[in-house]
py3Dmol code that shows the C-alpha trace and the ligand (Angstrom):
import py3Dmol

protein = """\
ATOM      1  CA  MET A   1     -30.395  15.042-105.353  1.00  0.00           C
ATOM      2  CA  SER A   2     -31.227  18.632-106.191  1.00  0.00           C
ATOM      3  CA  SER A   3     -31.453  21.106-103.338  1.00  0.00           C
ATOM      4  CA  GLU A   4     -32.013  24.212-105.391  1.00  0.00           C
ATOM      5  CA  SER A   5     -35.123  26.121-104.659  1.00  0.00           C
ATOM      6  CA  LYS A   6     -37.401  26.359-107.686  1.00  0.00           C
ATOM      7  CA  TYR A   7     -40.859  27.057-106.257  1.00  0.00           C
ATOM      8  CA  LYS A   8     -42.331  28.857-103.269  1.00  0.00           C
ATOM      9  CA  VAL A   9     -45.647  28.143-101.598  1.00  0.00           C
ATOM     10  CA  VAL A  10     -46.989  30.199 -98.708  1.00  0.00           C
ATOM     11  CA  PHE A  11     -49.094  28.646 -95.950  1.00  0.00           C
ATOM     12  CA  VAL A  12     -50.970  30.632 -93.359  1.00  0.00           C
ATOM     13  CA  ARG A  13     -53.027  29.375 -90.449  1.00  0.00           C
ATOM     14  CA  HIS A  14     -56.134  31.558 -90.064  1.00  0.00           C
ATOM     15  CA  GLY A  15     -56.002  34.377 -87.508  1.00  0.00           C
ATOM     16  CA  GLN A  16     -57.343  33.800 -84.006  1.00  0.00           C
ATOM     17  CA  SER A  17     -61.003  32.685 -84.108  1.00  0.00           C
ATOM     18  CA  GLU A  18     -63.714  33.420 -81.539  1.00  0.00           C
ATOM     19  CA  TRP A  19     -63.279  29.881 -80.238  1.00  0.00           C
ATOM     20  CA  ASN A  20     -59.469  30.090 -80.143  1.00  0.00           C
ATOM     21  CA  LEU A  21     -60.033  33.141 -77.955  1.00  0.00           C
ATOM     22  CA  LYS A  22     -62.386  31.197 -75.665  1.00  0.00           C
ATOM     23  CA  ASN A  23     -60.048  28.166 -75.797  1.00  0.00           C
ATOM     24  CA  ILE A  24     -62.698  25.834 -77.169  1.00  0.00           C
ATOM     25  CA  PHE A  25     -62.042  22.704 -79.292  1.00  0.00           C
ATOM     26  CA  THR A  26     -63.185  23.862 -82.719  1.00  0.00           C
ATOM     27  CA  GLY A  27     -62.517  21.357 -85.502  1.00  0.00           C
ATOM     28  CA  TRP A  28     -65.172  21.645 -88.216  1.00  0.00           C
ATOM     29  CA  HIS A  29     -67.322  24.099 -86.246  1.00  0.00           C
ATOM     30  CA  ASP A  30     -67.597  27.148 -88.472  1.00  0.00           C
ATOM     31  CA  ILE A  31     -66.682  30.087 -86.256  1.00  0.00           C
ATOM     32  CA  PRO A  32     -65.530  33.542 -87.454  1.00  0.00           C
ATOM     33  CA  LEU A  33     -62.281  35.323 -86.643  1.00  0.00           C
ATOM     34  CA  SER A  34     -62.065  37.291 -83.401  1.00  0.00           C
ATOM     35  CA  GLU A  35     -61.114  40.967 -83.445  1.00  0.00           C
ATOM     36  CA  GLN A  36     -57.502  39.925 -82.830  1.00  0.00           C
ATOM     37  CA  GLY A  37     -57.815  37.356 -85.632  1.00  0.00           C
ATOM     38  CA  HIS A  38     -58.884  40.039 -88.120  1.00  0.00           C
ATOM     39  CA  GLN A  39     -55.868  42.108 -87.050  1.00  0.00           C
ATOM     40  CA  GLU A  40     -53.480  39.145 -87.351  1.00  0.00           C
ATOM     41  CA  ALA A  41     -54.746  38.366 -90.857  1.00  0.00           C
ATOM     42  CA  THR A  42     -54.365  42.000 -91.911  1.00  0.00           C
ATOM     43  CA  LEU A  43     -50.849  42.022 -90.496  1.00  0.00           C
ATOM     44  CA  ALA A  44     -50.053  38.809 -92.396  1.00  0.00           C
ATOM     45  CA  GLY A  45     -51.118  40.595 -95.594  1.00  0.00           C
ATOM     46  CA  GLN A  46     -49.016  43.643 -94.732  1.00  0.00           C
ATOM     47  CA  ILE A  47     -45.951  41.501 -94.066  1.00  0.00           C
ATOM     48  CA  LEU A  48     -46.423  39.657 -97.373  1.00  0.00           C
ATOM     49  CA  LYS A  49     -46.799  42.987 -99.178  1.00  0.00           C
ATOM     50  CA  GLN A  50     -43.750  44.458 -97.527  1.00  0.00           C
ATOM     51  CA  LYS A  51     -41.696  41.389 -98.514  1.00  0.00           C
ATOM     52  CA  GLY A  52     -42.884  41.614-102.123  1.00  0.00           C
ATOM     53  CA  TYR A  53     -45.113  38.534-102.286  1.00  0.00           C
ATOM     54  CA  SER A  54     -48.008  38.234-104.682  1.00  0.00           C
ATOM     55  CA  PHE A  55     -50.194  35.294-105.675  1.00  0.00           C
ATOM     56  CA  ASP A  56     -52.068  33.841-108.675  1.00  0.00           C
ATOM     57  CA  LEU A  57     -54.155  31.313-106.774  1.00  0.00           C
ATOM     58  CA  ALA A  58     -55.588  31.098-103.265  1.00  0.00           C
ATOM     59  CA  ILE A  59     -56.606  27.855-101.642  1.00  0.00           C
ATOM     60  CA  THR A  60     -58.744  27.776 -98.512  1.00  0.00           C
ATOM     61  CA  SER A  61     -60.870  25.317 -96.590  1.00  0.00           C
ATOM     62  CA  VAL A  62     -64.649  25.684 -96.587  1.00  0.00           C
ATOM     63  CA  LEU A  63     -64.574  27.181 -93.072  1.00  0.00           C
ATOM     64  CA  GLN A  64     -65.045  30.929 -92.797  1.00  0.00           C
ATOM     65  CA  ARG A  65     -62.000  31.588 -90.601  1.00  0.00           C
ATOM     66  CA  SER A  66     -59.656  30.487 -93.394  1.00  0.00           C
ATOM     67  CA  ILE A  67     -61.619  32.406 -96.046  1.00  0.00           C
ATOM     68  CA  GLN A  68     -61.775  35.586 -93.947  1.00  0.00           C
ATOM     69  CA  THR A  69     -58.023  35.339 -93.398  1.00  0.00           C
ATOM     70  CA  PHE A  70     -57.365  35.132 -97.117  1.00  0.00           C
ATOM     71  CA  ASN A  71     -59.767  38.050 -97.713  1.00  0.00           C
ATOM     72  CA  HIS A  72     -57.681  40.280 -95.444  1.00  0.00           C
ATOM     73  CA  ILE A  73     -54.521  39.213 -97.274  1.00  0.00           C
ATOM     74  CA  ALA A  74     -56.243  39.881-100.615  1.00  0.00           C
ATOM     75  CA  GLU A  75     -57.168  43.347 -99.385  1.00  0.00           C
ATOM     76  CA  GLU A  76     -53.604  44.191 -98.380  1.00  0.00           C
ATOM     77  CA  LEU A  77     -52.110  42.787-101.591  1.00  0.00           C
ATOM     78  CA  GLN A  78     -54.977  44.037-103.781  1.00  0.00           C
ATOM     79  CA  ILE A  79     -55.464  40.591-105.279  1.00  0.00           C
ATOM     80  CA  HIS A  80     -59.229  40.215-104.886  1.00  0.00           C
ATOM     81  CA  HIS A  81     -59.379  39.075-108.506  1.00  0.00           C
ATOM     82  CA  ILE A  82     -57.393  35.850-108.198  1.00  0.00           C
ATOM     83  CA  PRO A  83     -59.196  32.503-108.249  1.00  0.00           C
ATOM     84  CA  ILE A  84     -59.931  30.821-104.929  1.00  0.00           C
ATOM     85  CA  ILE A  85     -60.289  27.065-104.600  1.00  0.00           C
ATOM     86  CA  LYS A  86     -62.196  26.106-101.440  1.00  0.00           C
ATOM     87  CA  SER A  87     -61.917  22.516-100.344  1.00  0.00           C
ATOM     88  CA  TRP A  88     -63.282  20.568 -97.364  1.00  0.00           C
ATOM     89  CA  ARG A  89     -60.061  18.539 -97.533  1.00  0.00           C
ATOM     90  CA  LEU A  90     -58.216  21.501 -95.999  1.00  0.00           C
ATOM     91  CA  ASN A  91     -60.682  21.819 -93.118  1.00  0.00           C
ATOM     92  CA  GLU A  92     -59.368  21.655 -89.582  1.00  0.00           C
ATOM     93  CA  ARG A  93     -59.005  18.195 -88.072  1.00  0.00           C
ATOM     94  CA  HIS A  94     -62.451  17.052 -86.989  1.00  0.00           C
ATOM     95  CA  TYR A  95     -62.394  17.009 -83.188  1.00  0.00           C
ATOM     96  CA  GLY A  96     -65.276  14.566 -82.674  1.00  0.00           C
ATOM     97  CA  SER A  97     -67.328  15.029 -79.524  1.00  0.00           C
ATOM     98  CA  LEU A  98     -64.646  17.325 -78.070  1.00  0.00           C
ATOM     99  CA  GLN A  99     -65.894  20.079 -80.414  1.00  0.00           C
ATOM    100  CA  GLY A 100     -67.453  22.822 -78.325  1.00  0.00           C
ATOM    101  CA  LEU A 101     -65.683  21.867 -75.076  1.00  0.00           C
ATOM    102  CA  ASN A 102     -63.261  24.191 -73.312  1.00  0.00           C
ATOM    103  CA  LYS A 103     -59.685  22.834 -73.518  1.00  0.00           C
ATOM    104  CA  SER A 104     -58.637  23.893 -69.993  1.00  0.00           C
ATOM    105  CA  GLU A 105     -61.796  22.487 -68.440  1.00  0.00           C
ATOM    106  CA  THR A 106     -61.248  19.251 -70.374  1.00  0.00           C
ATOM    107  CA  ALA A 107     -57.664  19.134 -69.075  1.00  0.00           C
ATOM    108  CA  ALA A 108     -58.881  19.714 -65.514  1.00  0.00           C
ATOM    109  CA  LEU A 109     -61.379  16.863 -65.943  1.00  0.00           C
ATOM    110  CA  HIS A 110     -59.318  14.291 -67.868  1.00  0.00           C
ATOM    111  CA  GLY A 111     -55.751  15.464 -67.160  1.00  0.00           C
ATOM    112  CA  GLU A 112     -53.296  17.447 -69.306  1.00  0.00           C
ATOM    113  CA  ALA A 113     -51.626  14.246 -70.529  1.00  0.00           C
ATOM    114  CA  GLN A 114     -54.902  12.935 -71.968  1.00  0.00           C
ATOM    115  CA  VAL A 115     -55.645  16.290 -73.582  1.00  0.00           C
ATOM    116  CA  LYS A 116     -52.169  16.291 -75.150  1.00  0.00           C
ATOM    117  CA  ILE A 117     -52.884  12.828 -76.569  1.00  0.00           C
ATOM    118  CA  TRP A 118     -56.199  14.044 -78.003  1.00  0.00           C
ATOM    119  CA  ARG A 119     -54.634  17.240 -79.355  1.00  0.00           C
ATOM    120  CA  ARG A 120     -51.285  16.042 -80.605  1.00  0.00           C
ATOM    121  CA  SER A 121     -50.916  12.257 -80.826  1.00  0.00           C
ATOM    122  CA  TYR A 122     -50.638  11.077 -84.411  1.00  0.00           C
ATOM    123  CA  ASP A 123     -53.000   8.153 -84.340  1.00  0.00           C
ATOM    124  CA  VAL A 124     -55.305   8.370 -81.306  1.00  0.00           C
ATOM    125  CA  ARG A 125     -58.752   9.632 -82.274  1.00  0.00           C
ATOM    126  CA  PRO A 126     -60.831  11.884 -80.033  1.00  0.00           C
ATOM    127  CA  PRO A 127     -64.174  10.415 -78.879  1.00  0.00           C
ATOM    128  CA  GLU A 128     -66.573  10.139 -81.808  1.00  0.00           C
ATOM    129  CA  MET A 129     -69.303  12.683 -82.512  1.00  0.00           C
ATOM    130  CA  SER A 130     -72.807  11.238 -82.675  1.00  0.00           C
ATOM    131  CA  ILE A 131     -74.796  11.860 -85.852  1.00  0.00           C
ATOM    132  CA  ASP A 132     -77.344  13.678 -83.669  1.00  0.00           C
ATOM    133  CA  HIS A 133     -74.801  16.318 -82.701  1.00  0.00           C
ATOM    134  CA  PRO A 134     -75.748  19.729 -84.188  1.00  0.00           C
ATOM    135  CA  ASP A 135     -72.257  19.931 -85.741  1.00  0.00           C
ATOM    136  CA  TYR A 136     -72.378  16.542 -87.482  1.00  0.00           C
ATOM    137  CA  PRO A 137     -71.182  17.366 -91.045  1.00  0.00           C
ATOM    138  CA  GLY A 138     -73.826  15.118 -92.627  1.00  0.00           C
ATOM    139  CA  LYS A 139     -76.403  17.789 -91.640  1.00  0.00           C
ATOM    140  CA  ASP A 140     -74.536  20.562 -93.437  1.00  0.00           C
ATOM    141  CA  SER A 141     -75.363  21.155 -97.110  1.00  0.00           C
ATOM    142  CA  ARG A 142     -71.807  22.249 -97.912  1.00  0.00           C
ATOM    143  CA  TYR A 143     -70.773  18.601 -97.482  1.00  0.00           C
ATOM    144  CA  LYS A 144     -73.620  17.032 -99.434  1.00  0.00           C
ATOM    145  CA  HIS A 145     -71.329  15.956-102.309  1.00  0.00           C
ATOM    146  CA  ILE A 146     -69.173  13.909 -99.917  1.00  0.00           C
ATOM    147  CA  PRO A 147     -70.166  10.266 -99.406  1.00  0.00           C
ATOM    148  CA  PRO A 148     -71.347   9.851 -95.799  1.00  0.00           C
ATOM    149  CA  SER A 149     -68.719   7.121 -95.310  1.00  0.00           C
ATOM    150  CA  SER A 150     -65.991   9.744 -95.960  1.00  0.00           C
ATOM    151  CA  LEU A 151     -67.448  12.318 -93.570  1.00  0.00           C
ATOM    152  CA  PRO A 152     -65.465  12.352 -90.326  1.00  0.00           C
ATOM    153  CA  LYS A 153     -67.000  11.905 -86.876  1.00  0.00           C
ATOM    154  CA  GLY A 154     -63.649  12.533 -85.168  1.00  0.00           C
ATOM    155  CA  GLU A 155     -60.164  12.430 -86.645  1.00  0.00           C
ATOM    156  CA  CYS A 156     -56.659  11.805 -85.398  1.00  0.00           C
ATOM    157  CA  LEU A 157     -53.930  13.612 -87.343  1.00  0.00           C
ATOM    158  CA  LYS A 158     -53.310  10.436 -89.365  1.00  0.00           C
ATOM    159  CA  ASP A 159     -56.895  10.629 -90.664  1.00  0.00           C
ATOM    160  CA  THR A 160     -56.394  14.291 -91.527  1.00  0.00           C
ATOM    161  CA  VAL A 161     -53.168  13.453 -93.401  1.00  0.00           C
ATOM    162  CA  GLU A 162     -55.098  10.849 -95.391  1.00  0.00           C
ATOM    163  CA  ARG A 163     -57.727  13.327 -96.570  1.00  0.00           C
ATOM    164  CA  VAL A 164     -55.372  16.302 -97.057  1.00  0.00           C
ATOM    165  CA  LEU A 165     -52.582  14.596 -99.013  1.00  0.00           C
ATOM    166  CA  PRO A 166     -54.580  13.681-102.147  1.00  0.00           C
ATOM    167  CA  PHE A 167     -55.579  17.349-102.363  1.00  0.00           C
ATOM    168  CA  TRP A 168     -51.989  18.481-101.803  1.00  0.00           C
ATOM    169  CA  THR A 169     -50.780  16.250-104.636  1.00  0.00           C
ATOM    170  CA  ASP A 170     -53.633  16.585-107.126  1.00  0.00           C
ATOM    171  CA  THR A 171     -54.486  20.257-106.751  1.00  0.00           C
ATOM    172  CA  ILE A 172     -51.850  22.249-104.888  1.00  0.00           C
ATOM    173  CA  CYS A 173     -48.751  20.568-106.374  1.00  0.00           C
ATOM    174  CA  LYS A 174     -50.312  20.661-109.847  1.00  0.00           C
ATOM    175  CA  ALA A 175     -50.817  24.440-109.577  1.00  0.00           C
ATOM    176  CA  ILE A 176     -47.284  24.971-108.256  1.00  0.00           C
ATOM    177  CA  ILE A 177     -45.757  22.969-111.118  1.00  0.00           C
ATOM    178  CA  GLU A 178     -47.798  25.003-113.605  1.00  0.00           C
ATOM    179  CA  GLY A 179     -45.920  28.007-112.251  1.00  0.00           C
ATOM    180  CA  GLN A 180     -48.756  29.511-110.217  1.00  0.00           C
ATOM    181  CA  LYS A 181     -47.856  31.420-107.079  1.00  0.00           C
ATOM    182  CA  VAL A 182     -50.038  29.755-104.469  1.00  0.00           C
ATOM    183  CA  ILE A 183     -51.161  30.837-101.007  1.00  0.00           C
ATOM    184  CA  VAL A 184     -52.862  28.245 -98.799  1.00  0.00           C
ATOM    185  CA  SER A 185     -54.999  29.636 -95.969  1.00  0.00           C
ATOM    186  CA  ALA A 186     -55.923  26.747 -93.713  1.00  0.00           C
ATOM    187  CA  HIS A 187     -55.824  25.439 -90.146  1.00  0.00           C
ATOM    188  CA  GLY A 188     -53.391  24.398 -87.435  1.00  0.00           C
ATOM    189  CA  ASN A 189     -53.840  20.675 -87.961  1.00  0.00           C
ATOM    190  CA  SER A 190     -54.489  20.519 -91.712  1.00  0.00           C
ATOM    191  CA  LEU A 191     -51.228  22.456 -92.107  1.00  0.00           C
ATOM    192  CA  ARG A 192     -49.456  20.174 -89.612  1.00  0.00           C
ATOM    193  CA  ALA A 193     -50.559  17.299 -91.871  1.00  0.00           C
ATOM    194  CA  ILE A 194     -48.875  18.873 -94.915  1.00  0.00           C
ATOM    195  CA  VAL A 195     -45.753  19.889 -92.979  1.00  0.00           C
ATOM    196  CA  LYS A 196     -45.368  16.366 -91.528  1.00  0.00           C
ATOM    197  CA  TYR A 197     -45.446  14.965 -95.045  1.00  0.00           C
ATOM    198  CA  LEU A 198     -43.118  17.572 -96.560  1.00  0.00           C
ATOM    199  CA  ASP A 199     -40.508  17.400 -93.807  1.00  0.00           C
ATOM    200  CA  LYS A 200     -40.847  13.630 -93.339  1.00  0.00           C
ATOM    201  CA  MET A 201     -41.426  14.161 -89.627  1.00  0.00           C
ATOM    202  CA  THR A 202     -41.866  11.131 -87.406  1.00  0.00           C
ATOM    203  CA  ASP A 203     -45.085  10.560 -85.469  1.00  0.00           C
ATOM    204  CA  GLU A 204     -43.196  11.690 -82.340  1.00  0.00           C
ATOM    205  CA  GLN A 205     -41.704  14.823 -83.931  1.00  0.00           C
ATOM    206  CA  ILE A 206     -45.055  16.088 -85.178  1.00  0.00           C
ATOM    207  CA  MET A 207     -46.473  15.911 -81.627  1.00  0.00           C
ATOM    208  CA  GLU A 208     -44.247  18.820 -80.640  1.00  0.00           C
ATOM    209  CA  LEU A 209     -45.060  21.048 -83.610  1.00  0.00           C
ATOM    210  CA  ASP A 210     -47.560  23.862 -83.132  1.00  0.00           C
ATOM    211  CA  ILE A 211     -48.447  26.323 -85.873  1.00  0.00           C
ATOM    212  CA  PRO A 212     -49.265  29.862 -84.724  1.00  0.00           C
ATOM    213  CA  THR A 213     -52.282  31.829 -85.954  1.00  0.00           C
ATOM    214  CA  GLY A 214     -51.934  34.370 -88.748  1.00  0.00           C
ATOM    215  CA  VAL A 215     -48.234  34.052 -89.559  1.00  0.00           C
ATOM    216  CA  PRO A 216     -47.125  33.400 -93.157  1.00  0.00           C
ATOM    217  CA  LEU A 217     -44.993  30.259 -93.442  1.00  0.00           C
ATOM    218  CA  VAL A 218     -42.947  30.008 -96.640  1.00  0.00           C
ATOM    219  CA  TYR A 219     -41.804  26.675 -98.065  1.00  0.00           C
ATOM    220  CA  GLU A 220     -39.204  26.730-100.818  1.00  0.00           C
ATOM    221  CA  LEU A 221     -39.408  23.562-102.910  1.00  0.00           C
ATOM    222  CA  ASP A 222     -37.043  22.008-105.439  1.00  0.00           C
ATOM    223  CA  GLU A 223     -38.013  20.838-108.929  1.00  0.00           C
ATOM    224  CA  ASN A 224     -39.442  17.617-107.438  1.00  0.00           C
ATOM    225  CA  LEU A 225     -41.450  19.627-104.907  1.00  0.00           C
ATOM    226  CA  LEU A 226     -39.241  18.463-102.071  1.00  0.00           C
ATOM    227  CA  PRO A 227     -38.635  21.099 -99.402  1.00  0.00           C
ATOM    228  CA  VAL A 228     -35.350  22.997 -99.552  1.00  0.00           C
ATOM    229  CA  LYS A 229     -36.069  25.284 -96.623  1.00  0.00           C
ATOM    230  CA  HIS A 230     -38.908  26.931 -94.771  1.00  0.00           C
ATOM    231  CA  TYR A 231     -39.322  30.011 -92.623  1.00  0.00           C
ATOM    232  CA  TYR A 232     -41.986  32.086 -90.908  1.00  0.00           C
ATOM    233  CA  LEU A 233     -42.156  35.765 -91.815  1.00  0.00           C
ATOM    234  CA  ILE A 234     -41.845  37.002 -88.213  1.00  0.00           C
ATOM    235  CA  SER A 235     -38.953  37.168 -85.764  1.00  0.00           C
ATOM    236  CA  GLN A 236     -37.855  34.020 -83.933  1.00  0.00           C
ATOM    237  CA  GLU A 237     -38.768  35.615 -80.622  1.00  0.00           C
ATOM    238  CA  GLU A 238     -42.344  36.410 -81.675  1.00  0.00           C
ATOM    239  CA  LEU A 239     -42.687  32.993 -83.276  1.00  0.00           C
ATOM    240  CA  GLU A 240     -41.665  31.146 -80.111  1.00  0.00           C
ATOM    241  CA  LYS A 241     -44.076  33.232 -78.060  1.00  0.00           C
ATOM    242  CA  LYS A 242     -46.972  32.497 -80.407  1.00  0.00           C
ATOM    243  CA  MET A 243     -46.133  28.767 -80.591  1.00  0.00           C
ATOM    244  CA  GLN A 244     -46.006  28.582 -76.796  1.00  0.00           C
ATOM    245  CA  GLU A 245     -49.464  30.186 -76.619  1.00  0.00           C
ATOM    246  CA  VAL A 246     -50.852  27.316 -78.709  1.00  0.00           C
ATOM    247  CA  LYS A 247     -49.166  24.705 -76.464  1.00  0.00           C
ATOM    248  CA  ASN A 248     -50.557  26.378 -73.326  1.00  0.00           C
ATOM    249  CA  GLN A 249     -54.137  25.992 -74.551  1.00  0.00           C
ATOM    250  CA  GLY A 250     -54.055  22.362 -73.371  1.00  0.00           C
ATOM    251  CA  LYS A 251     -53.175  23.276 -69.786  1.00  0.00           C
ATOM    252  CA  ALA A 252     -55.694  23.012 -66.984  1.00  0.00           C
ATOM    253  CA  GLN A 253     -54.709  26.476 -65.764  1.00  0.00           C
ATOM    254  CA  GLN A 254     -53.768  29.248 -68.190  1.00  0.00           C
ATOM    255  CA  ASN A 255     -50.646  31.402 -67.434  1.00  0.00           C
TER     256      ASN A 255
END
"""
ligand_1 = """\
11
2PG
O -59.549 23.464 -81.694
C -59.075 23.191 -82.815
O -59.764 22.828 -83.770
C -57.580 23.279 -83.029
C -57.181 24.527 -83.731
O -57.726 25.678 -83.207
O -56.970 23.252 -81.797
P -55.696 22.444 -81.327
O -54.527 23.382 -81.435
O -56.045 22.123 -79.898
O -55.541 21.210 -82.160
"""
view = py3Dmol.view(width=600, height=400)
view.addModel(protein, "pdb")
view.setStyle({"model": 0}, {"cartoon": {"style": "trace"}})
view.addModel(ligand_1, "xyz")
view.setStyle({"model": 1}, {"stick": {}})
view.zoomTo()
view.show()
């Protein structure tokens, strides 16, 4: 089995959004970056520039926080000209009727253990969103090409894996094999879906993985697109701090 690195792909979770800041379940709700999120995305671009990265193709979800994040990176790297593929398949995990609720208040009401199950279990779905909910994707013209039966009303990570992986294989892997340098600007849980697949993580292992906002994550892949190694482009200390911040969002009391 080859373990030589042949390709690199860079993932980045969008910078902090307005709803990350307010600690609200977000999912497919289309909320912009916060001031801190804009700064994190700019910093991600500066780090990539400083380390000599450049890209031929950008891939984002159809949610503005991922697109804004790439735009900051494009600004820093001066790569506004490269093609961007935007796909709903990279959207955040759909959080069902939890979307719009504060995570700490939900933990105070239902318990931290239940919130951890909703946030991080592999195959337990959050409560379903009704089709009357203002955020129901069937009301949004950007999803009109998707058959209603494929539109989520609330996903567990397993559901997200099932919609992300065909896109990973058919579009992202294809571009990587063609020799394109690809950056993927997406979301905490759509990236957890890809990472679980790449690193063959168990359903238990993935529960403990949190992806911080606005930090480039490099995967080196062999000729068969199997991972050789991966690393974040910030110090271990900063990384642990940022990962812990994500974990803490499910606590009834912050701090
Ligand atoms: O609210 C969400 O959509 C996600 C990402 O921000 O949160 P969590 O980390 O709780 O899965």
